N, C-alpha and C positions, 0 to 999 in steps of 0.2 A: 505494499500499499505506500510504504514510504517512497520507493522508486518510482510506482505509478503518478504520483505526484508531479513527478517530474516530466511527464510527457506534454505539462504544457510549455516546456522549454526545450526539450529534445525529442528525437524519435527513439525506438524502441532498440535499433542497432546502435545508436550512440550510448543509450546507457548500459547496453548489455557490452560493449566494447570499455566502457568506463569501468565497469565492475572487474572485469578479467584481467585490466591493468593496474588496478589498485591496489597497491602495496600493503596498505592498511588490513586488507584481508588477512595477512600472516602476523599481525602486531597482536593479536588477541589469544591467548591459551597457547598450549602445546599441540604436537603432532596428533594427539589424541582428541582434539576438539572436532567436533563434528563440523562440517565443512558448511552446513547450513547453517548453523550458530556463527562460523566464520563470516558468512556472506551477510547476515543480519548485522553483525557489528559493522561490517564495511558500510553498509547502507546509512546505518546510523551517525557514522562518523561522518560521512559524505554528506548527509543530511545537515550536521551540525557546521560542516563547513561552508554550506551554503546559506546559512543565516547571518543575519548581520549580529553585531557584536551584541547589541541590544536585545535581540530576539534570543541568543543564545542565554544570556544573562537570566532572561525572564523565564525560559525553559528551566533553566538550573534552579531558579527560585520556586517555581509552580511545583516541583518536584516535592516538596514539602507536605502537599496537599495528601489525602488519601481518599480517592474516591473521586467524586464531582466536585465543583465549586462553582460560583458564579463571580460577576464581574466586581462587585462590590467586595467580596472576600479577598479576590486578587489583587484589588488594588490597595487596601488595607494591609495586606501580609507582605507584597512584593514591591510595593512602591517607594522608590528613592530619588535621589536627584539624578542618578545614572539610569533611570528607567523614566524616558518622557510621557508617552502617550500608550499605556497599557493596552486600551482597545485596538489601536492600531496593530500595535506589536501582536496580541492574540488573533487577530484577522490573518496575520502572516503565518503564525504559526499554525492554524487549521487550515490554510492553503497548502501547506506543506504537509498534511497529516500529521502534524506533531500531535495537536488538539483534536479531538473530536467533539463536534458540537452536539449537544443535547437539546432540544426544545420541550420545557415544561410549562405548557400553555402559554401565556404570556412572558414567561421566563425563559433566559436561555442559560445553560450552564454547559462546561467543559470538562473533560476527562481526559486523561491518558492512558494508553495500555500501560501495563505493569512493565514492560521491556522498556518502552521508551522513559516512564519514569525512573528507571535505574540508573539507566545511562544520563538523565537530567541529573541525577542526584551524584554521579561521577563528576559530572562538570561542576558542580556547586562545591565538592571536595577538594576540585582542584583551583578552585575561584578563592578570591581573599574577601568572601561573602562569610560572614558568622552564621553557621548552620543553628547554632543553639541560639541566636538573636531572630533567625527566621521561624524558629518553631515556638517560640516565646510570643511572637507575633501572632503566629497561627493558633495558639492555645487562648491567647487574649481575646482576639476575634470570637472564637466559638463561644467562650464564656459569656461574653457581650451578647451573641446571641442567644444562650440560654436564659440571659436575665430578662432579655426583651421578651422573650416567649413566655416565660412567667409571667410577667407584668401584664402582658395583653391576654392572656389566656380567657379571661371572664369578660371579653369584649368581642366586639365584631370580627376582629383578627383571629379568633381561634379556628378557625376552618384553614385560614393561612398557614398557620405552625403547624396543623394537622398534615399539612402537605407537605410543608417546607423541612422540617425536622428529621424525616425520614430520609431525605435525599442526602441530608449532611450528617449521616448516621457513622460513618467511618471516619469523618473527620471530628466528630464530637467525641467518639472513642479514644482517636489519637490525641487530641487535646487532653484528655483525662488521663492518658497514659503518660504522657510527656509531664502533667502536674504531678502526679503521682510517684514519679522517680525523683522529683526533687522537693526537700523538705521546706524550702521557699514558698511553696506554692500548694502545699498539703491542704491548708485551708480553703484555698479557691477551689481546688478541686471537690472538696466536700460541700462547699454551699452549692455548687454547680449539680452534683449527684444530686441533693434535698431538693433544688429547684426542678430537675428532671423528673423526679421520682413521680408523682400523680399524674404529670402533664404528659410523659414520655414514655418510661418505662413500662407504665400500667396501661395507658390510654393507646400505645403502638403495639403492644404485644411484646415487649422485650423485657419481662417480669426478672426472668432467670439472671438475665445479663445485668439488669439494674442492681440485684441482689448481690451479686459478684463485685461490682463498683461500691456499694455500700460498703462490704466486706473489706475491700482493697483499700478505700479511701478511709476507713476510721482508725486502722492501727496508728498512723503516725499525728492522729489529732491530740492536741492539748487541750483548747478551751471545751470547759465541761459542757456547754450550752449547745456547741457546735456538736458535739459526739452526742448528745441526747436527742437531737435532731436527725442524725443518722441511724439511731438505735429505735 
């Protein structure tokens, strides 16, 4: 699919010739590495090389998301002075099949195949960006989302949150995982788990997963009032 996106600019013969001559095919793994894996690796690198510096940077930063995300989340988590117009850059990544567009009613979301996400994470590891900083911004965004959902639950926005929260399930879980691994964010994780209890874990049918997060987030909690809310 990544190679097919290049048909806008090249012929099939040119693409095949480029891949057959691409020395980066030999840069990954050892002699036992499957040829298909080497070819996929070559296409990923080729696609990365075809991106602008800003597009490549955004690809790397978007790899901190788990599952799909919307433009608001991308702007909050990934925006810096080196990323100008995120929407234009996202359009470029969609054109190259790095991102997949998903239509959910009036809302557009984006996602990456796990293979593409992992390669983006490699780019991130090799960059000057702080991965921990991006993960904390990701966590803060989804905790803010949870707080808004709890506040607006008994309003006309309830149906919106019933549709939206399940779409962000993987990101919510990833944010809780980030917070629960750092004692500095243990209270924030517990507050979010409490906020999700009636409005998410129960209402959306993830009761057993909710109990898991209650147990996981209760151990490092010191404030007795917060511990009582969890229990």
